[in-house]
N, C-alpha and C positions, 0 to 999 in steps of 0.2 A: 450723382454729379461729383467729380473729383475735386480735391482741395484746390488744385491749380485753377480749374475753371471757376470755382466759387470765389477764389481770391481775385481773379481777373474781373468777374462780374461785380464784386464789391468795390474794387478799385475804380472801375468805370462809373459805377453808381455814385460814389463819393465825388468824383471829378465832375460828372454831369450836374450834380446838385450844386456844387460850388459855382460852376458857370451859370446855372440858372439863378442862383441868388445874386450873383454879380450883375446879371442882366436886369433883374428886378430892381436892384439898387440904382442902376443907370436910368431906368424908367421911372424911378421915384415911388415905387409901390412895394418896397422891400418888406416892410412890416406887415402889410396885408397878405403878402405871399407867405411870410414866416408863420403867421397864425392860421393860414389856410392849408390847402392841399400840399404846397411845396414844403412847408415845415413838417407836416405829417409824414411826407415821403422819406424824410431823413431816417425815420424809424426802420426802414427796410434795410439799408446797408448796415445800420447799427446792429440789427438782429443777425444779419449774415456774418458780420465781423465777430459778434459774440459767439456764434457757433464755431467759427474757425478758431477763436481763442480757446474755447473749451477743449477742443480736440488737441490743440498745441500745448496747453498748460498742464493737462492731466493725462499722463501717459502711464499705463499699467499701475494705477493706484498711487503714483508719486507725482510730485510737482516738477514741472520743467521750469527751471529758473534761469534759463539763458538770457543774456543781455537783451537781444533784439525782441524776444518774446515779452520781457518785462516792459520795454519801451512801447511795444504795440498795445499792451494792456493799459498802460498809463494814458496813451493817446485816445484809446477807446473810452476810458472813463472820463477823460476831459470832454470828449465829444458828447457823451451821454449827459453830463452835468449841464453843458450849454444848451443841449436840446430840451431838457426839462425846464431850465430856467427861462426859456423863451416865453413861457406862459405868463411870466410875472414881469419881465423886463423887455425893452425893445433891443433885441440882440441879433438882428438880422446881419448886421455888418460883421459881428464877431463870428457868426456861423460861416460867413463867406471866407473868413480867414482860417478857421479851424478845420473846415472840411478837407482842404488839401493836406493838412497835417495828418488827419485820420486816414486819408488815402495812402500816404506814405507809410503809416503805421501798419496797414493791412498787408502791404507787400514785403515789409522787412523780413518776416519769418520765411517767406518763399525765396528771397534773395540770399539770406544768410541762415540756412536751416540747421546750424549746429545745435545739438540738444545737450542740455546739462541737467540731467535728472538726479534726484537723490537716490542713495543706494537702497533705502528702505521705504515702505509705504508711510505716508505722513499721517499725523493725528489731526483731529478736528481743530485742536488748539493751534497747531502750526498753521493750518490753512486759514484759520480766522486771523491769526497774527499777520500773515502775508496779505490777506485781503484788506485789513485795516491800514496796513502800511501803504498799499497801492492806492487806496482812496486818499490818504493823506498826500502822497506824492502828486496825485492827479489834481487835487485842489490847489496845491502850491504851484503846480504848472499853470493852472488858470490864473492864479494870483500874479505870477511873473508875467504872463501875457497881458493881463490887465495893466500892470505897472508900466510895461513897455509901451502899450498903446496910449496910456495917459500921458506919458512923457512926450511921445510923438505928437499927440494932439495939442498939448500945451505949447510946444515949440512952434508948430505950424500956425496956431492961432495968433501968436505974437507976430508972425510974418504974414498973416492974412492969406496963407496959401494952403488951405486944407483940401486934400484930394477928395474927389467926389465919393470914393468908396468909404471914407471915414466920416462924411457929413451926417450920416444917419446913426452914428454912434450915440449912446445916451450922453447927456450932459456930464461934464467932468465931476460935478458933485455926486451925481448918481453913480458914476463909475467908482468914485472913492467909497461910497457906501457899500457897493458890491464888493470892492476889494477887501475892506475890513471884515465884512461878513464871511467872505470866503476864507480869509486868514484865520478868523476865530474858530470856524468849524475845523479847518485843517489843523490848527494847533491842538484842539481836543483829540483828534485822531492820532496826531503825532505823539501826544502825551500817552495815549493808550498803547501805542506801538512801543515806545521806549520803556514804559512801566511794565508791560507784559513781558518784554524781553528780559528785564531784570528779575522780576518776581517769579516768573514761570519758566526760567531758562532751562531747567532740567526737563520739564514736561514738553516744552516746545522744541528745544534743540538737542535734548539728550545729553547735555553737559553743563557744568557750572557757568555762570555768567562771567564773561571776560571783558575787560575794558580795553578795546582796541581802537584803531584809527577810525573805523566805521562808526563806533559808538561815540567817539570824541566829536566827529563832525556832526553827528546827529544831535548831540546835546548843544553844540554851538549854534546850529540852526534853530533849535527850539528856543534857545536864549534870545537870539536875534528877533524872532517873531513875537516872543513874549514881551520883550522890551518895547517893540514897535506898538503893540496893542496898548500897553500901559502908557506909553508916551502919547498915543492918540487920545486916550480917555482923560488923562490928567494934565497933559501939556498941549493938547490940541494939534498934535503932529499931523500933517497932511501934505499934499502936493509933492514937491521934489523930495522932501525928507522921507515920506512914505514910500516913494518909488525906490530910492536908494536902499532903504532898509529891506524892502521886499526882495529886491534882486540879490542883495547880499545873502539873505537867509536862504533863498532858493539855490544860490551858488553853493553854499555849504551843504545843502541837502543833496545836491547832485554829486558832490564829492563823497558824501557819506555812502551813497548807494550805487549810483551808476558808475562813479569813478572807481570805486573799489572793485566792482564787477568787471570793469574793463581791464583793470590791471591783472586781476586773477585769471580771466579767460584769455586775454590776448597777449599778455606779456609773460605771465608765469605759467600759462597753460594748465590751470588747475580748475 
């Protein structure tokens, strides 16, 4: 089966499952479907997407670090985390929202196939560094989505006009608990990413560590999330304060990685 056909099949599967989850929510049995066959079926496009990503990211022994491939990987990891978390939390509504994003992620490499490979085969340390970074970005993507949904639900509750698709979301307190747990794990992974880049720069990148705009925004993002967690633990920060800090930290993280890659690839053509 060609990559084009496999991409199309995966895209259709993600879309069909998103529609099926939406129908289940309208019928009022979303969580039963989520923990049953419908939820298990999500593993099929996830596996197909993973196969496509493997072929796209590892080319002739080197990593392909093109922007759209990185975005596709982040969206796949986001989908994977939600799919695994469904065993512990009622996340059917969130799966309904994330499945279309995963569908977009699987077709991006086919629509924009420009490849940016490294000139030499990568070491295991470099691959591990990139994997940890992608996991961190994925978790903070989920955190930003959580924060946005929390803000939307809170505003709608005050107006007593909550859309049906959001009625099966977990309670706000549960959403907050999930948010801070995701941020805590993401901060650990971001710390490992920044620390490994500094300490093992020669082994990972083949050159001494340099303090550039990417590193600066990375550290600013780390600081925002660290202050948020400290404020939550010692000052009880929650609600709108948590949402604002989460989205701010995620914004700096986007500038650190995706923003710099966009400038390099699309403006400077490097």
